[in-house]
C-alpha positions in Angstrom: 121.5 18.9 94.8 124.2 20.0 97.2 123.4 23.7 96.5 119.7 22.9 97.2 120.5 21.2 100.5 122.8 24.1 101.5 120.0 26.6 101.0 117.6 24.5 103.1 120.2 24.2 105.9 120.6 28.0 106.0 116.8 28.4 106.1 116.6 25.9 108.9 119.2 27.7 111.0 117.5 31.1 110.5 114.1 29.6 111.4 115.5 28.1 114.7 117.2 31.4 115.6 114.0 33.4 115.1 111.9 30.8 117.0 114.3 30.9 119.9 113.9 34.7 120.2 110.1 34.5 119.9 109.8 31.7 122.5 112.1 33.5 125.0 110.4 36.9 124.7 106.9 35.3 124.8 107.6 33.6 128.1 109.4 36.6 129.5 106.2 38.7 129.4 104.3 36.0 131.3 103.4 37.4 134.7 104.6 35.8 137.9 107.9 35.0 139.6 109.1 31.4 139.6 111.0 31.9 142.8 108.0 33.3 144.6 105.9 30.5 143.3 108.3 27.9 144.6 108.8 29.4 148.1 105.3 30.6 148.6 103.7 34.0 149.4 105.3 34.2 152.9 108.9 33.9 151.7 111.4 36.5 152.9 112.9 38.9 150.3 116.5 37.8 151.1 115.4 34.1 150.5 113.8 35.0 147.3 116.9 36.9 146.1 119.1 34.0 147.0 116.9 31.6 145.0 116.7 34.0 142.0 120.5 34.1 142.0 120.7 30.3 142.2 118.3 30.0 139.3 120.0 32.7 137.2 116.8 34.9 137.3 118.8 37.9 138.6 120.6 38.2 135.3 119.5 40.5 132.5 117.2 39.1 129.7 120.0 39.2 127.2 122.3 37.3 129.5 119.7 34.7 130.2 118.9 34.3 126.5 122.5 33.9 125.5 123.1 31.4 128.3 120.0 29.4 127.3 120.8 29.3 123.6 124.5 28.6 124.3 123.6 25.7 126.5 121.2 24.2 124.0 123.9 24.3 121.3 126.0 22.2 123.6 123.1 19.9 124.5 122.4 21.5 127.9 118.8 22.6 128.2 119.2 23.9 131.8 117.9 22.6 135.1 114.2 22.4 136.0 113.3 25.0 138.7 110.8 22.6 140.3 112.4 19.2 140.0 116.0 20.3 140.1 116.6 17.8 137.3 118.4 18.5 133.9 115.7 19.4 131.4 117.5 17.3 128.8 116.9 14.2 130.9 113.2 15.1 131.4 112.8 15.6 127.6 114.6 12.3 126.9 112.3 10.4 129.3 109.1 11.9 128.0 110.1 11.6 124.4 109.9 7.8 124.6 106.2 8.3 125.0 105.4 11.2 122.7 107.5 10.1 119.7 106.2 6.6 119.5 102.6 8.0 119.9 103.2 10.5 117.0 104.7 7.8 114.8 101.9 5.3 115.7 99.3 7.9 114.8 101.0 8.9 111.6 101.2 5.2 110.5 97.5 4.7 111.2 96.6 7.9 109.5 98.6 6.9 106.3 97.3 3.4 106.3 93.7 4.7 106.4 94.1 7.7 104.1 96.0 6.3 101.2 93.6 3.4 100.3 90.6 5.7 101.0 91.9 8.5 98.8 93.0 6.3 96.0 89.7 4.3 96.1 87.6 7.5 96.0 89.7 9.0 93.1 89.5 5.8 91.0 85.7 5.9 91.4 84.9 9.6 91.1 81.2 10.4 91.2 80.2 6.9 92.4 78.5 6.1 95.7 82.0 4.9 97.0 83.4 8.4 96.3 80.5 10.1 98.0 80.7 7.8 101.0 84.4 8.4 101.5 84.0 12.1 101.2 81.1 12.1 103.7 83.1 10.1 106.2 86.2 12.2 105.9 84.1 15.4 106.3 82.8 14.0 109.5 86.3 13.1 110.6 87.5 16.6 110.0 84.6 18.1 111.9 84.9 16.0 115.1 87.4 17.4 117.7 90.0 14.7 118.6 89.7 15.3 122.3 85.9 14.6 122.2 86.6 11.5 120.1 89.2 10.5 122.6 86.8 10.7 125.5 84.2 8.8 123.5 86.6 6.0 122.9 87.5 5.9 126.6 83.8 5.6 127.4 83.2 2.8 124.9 86.5 0.8 124.8 87.8 1.3 128.3 84.8 1.7 130.6 82.1 -0.3 128.8 84.0 -3.0 126.9 87.2 -2.9 129.1 89.4 -3.8 126.1 91.9 -1.0 127.0 92.9 0.9 130.1 91.3 4.4 130.6 94.7 6.1 130.8 98.3 5.8 131.9 101.2 4.2 130.3 102.3 0.6 131.0 106.0 1.4 130.2 108.3 -0.1 127.6 110.0 -2.2 130.3 106.8 -4.4 130.4 107.1 -5.2 126.7 106.4 -3.7 123.3 102.9 -5.1 123.2 101.9 -3.6 126.6 103.4 -0.2 125.5 101.6 -0.2 122.2 98.3 -1.2 123.8 98.6 1.8 126.1 99.1 4.1 123.1 96.4 2.6 120.8 93.4 4.6 121.9 95.4 7.9 122.0 96.9 7.1 118.5 93.5 6.4 117.0 92.1 9.6 118.5 95.0 11.5 116.9 95.0 9.6 113.6 91.4 9.7 112.4 91.0 13.4 112.0 94.4 13.5 110.2 93.5 10.6 108.1 90.4 12.4 106.9 92.4 15.4 105.8 95.1 13.3 104.1 92.5 11.2 102.3 90.8 14.3 100.9 94.2 15.7 99.8 95.1 12.4 98.2 91.9 12.2 96.2 92.1 15.8 95.0 95.8 15.5 94.0 95.1 12.3 92.1 92.1 13.8 90.3 94.2 16.8 89.2 96.9 14.5 88.0 94.5 12.2 86.1 93.5 15.2 84.0 97.1 15.8 82.8 98.1 15.2 79.2 100.6 12.4 80.1 97.8 10.4 81.7 95.6 10.8 78.5 98.6 9.6 76.5 99.0 6.6 78.8 95.3 5.8 78.4 95.6 6.2 74.6 98.4 3.5 74.7 96.0 1.0 76.2 96.3 1.5 79.9 93.1 1.3 82.0 92.2 4.1 84.4 93.4 2.0 87.3 96.7 1.2 85.7 97.4 4.8 84.7 96.6 5.8 88.2 99.0 3.3 89.8 101.9 3.6 87.3 101.9 7.3 86.5 99.4 9.4 88.5 100.3 8.3 92.0 103.9 9.4 92.1 103.2 12.7 90.5 100.4 13.4 93.0 102.7 12.8 96.0 104.1 16.3 96.5 101.0 17.8 98.1 100.5 14.6 100.0 104.0 14.7 101.3 103.4 18.3 102.4 100.4 17.2 104.5 102.2 14.2 105.9 105.1 16.4 107.1 102.7 18.9 108.6 100.7 16.1 110.2 103.8 14.6 111.9 104.8 18.0 113.2 101.3 18.6 114.5 101.1 15.1 116.1 104.4 15.6 117.8 103.9 19.1 118.9 100.1 19.1 119.4 99.6 16.1 121.8 99.1 18.2 124.9 95.3 17.7 125.1 95.4 14.0 124.2 98.2 13.2 126.6 96.2 14.9 129.4 93.0 13.1 128.4 94.8 9.7 128.7 97.3 10.8 131.5 100.3 9.9 129.4 103.7 11.0 130.7 104.8 12.6 127.4 106.1 16.0 126.4 102.6 17.5 126.1 101.8 16.6 129.7 105.3 17.8 130.8 104.6 21.2 129.2 101.2 21.5 130.9 102.7 20.6 134.3 105.6 23.1 133.8 103.2 25.9 132.9 101.2 25.2 136.0 104.3 25.3 138.2 105.8 28.3 136.5 108.9 26.2 135.5 109.7 28.5 132.6 113.1 26.8 131.7 111.2 23.6 131.1 108.5 25.3 129.0 111.1 27.2 126.9 113.3 24.1 126.3 110.5 21.7 125.5 108.8 24.2 123.1 112.2 24.9 121.5 112.8 21.2 121.1 109.4 20.7 119.5 110.1 23.6 117.1 113.4 22.0 116.2 111.5 18.7 115.5 109.0 20.6 113.3 111.7 22.4 111.3 113.6 19.2 110.8 110.6 17.4 109.6 109.9 20.2 107.1 113.6 20.0 106.0 113.3 16.2 105.3 110.0 16.9 103.4 111.8 19.5 101.3 114.6 16.9 100.5 111.9 14.4 99.6 110.3 16.9 97.2 113.6 17.1 95.4 113.8 13.4 95.2 110.3 13.0 93.9 110.5 15.9 91.5 114.1 16.8 90.4 112.9 20.0 88.8 112.6 21.5 92.3 116.4 21.3 92.8 117.0 24.3 90.6 114.5 26.6 92.2 115.5 29.1 94.8 
């Protein structure tokens, strides 16, 4: 097991290194000068040069990359060009919105998908199965931003059960904060729940056709008992893969939803930083999200090894 973990740690480090190079180079080719954007089109050249030197933009690309990566290793993500605030503080403040939102959506997705997938698999070919598959197909097809705007129209404007946007803040209580995140979480969760339910159903049906399930049935277990006692755990590996990918997507892909609901999270921070040419914020936030995605996949790999010990010996 230690050897398996060691290989995964090396893979994680290499992935982060490659991602840092790609992110830095991708933003380097973006046109525009942050100093000129900050000072305006009428700024004098000597003033622009002084600001570039202050921001470190007068250094070579290699020097800026090494300085950026070296700072991140020490927990220093740099200072925002626009707000003159440490980027680490900005990420920390916004993370308290984006992370609970992603977790909330993931919990909702799992609570919806698991019963639906198991129910459909246990009644294959029945009207229940067809109904679940039809609803999940619709859930996959509907864009989450359109569904988010529809929920705002129904539950915020017409029924007035929720606010149309904004975040109440955790200082006003857990209930107020969760209420602010409920509509965004549902908008994120339902498409993901549809995908997860279909994967759960497919994995269970594949497992129910295995020889060990037929043996369990021959010993007197009903189809439902064989599904719960034997098939469910053996069908979890593809499901865990999807859950890991979904959490990564939910954490790194909330830019549109956070802008629909005006939530002060990481997604909205990236959008604002791009608009203001605050490249150090964009680089650092994207790198942080990549780190989160890689770490989630690392945890999923370890979970694989726990669910199926045979995987520990594979390279």
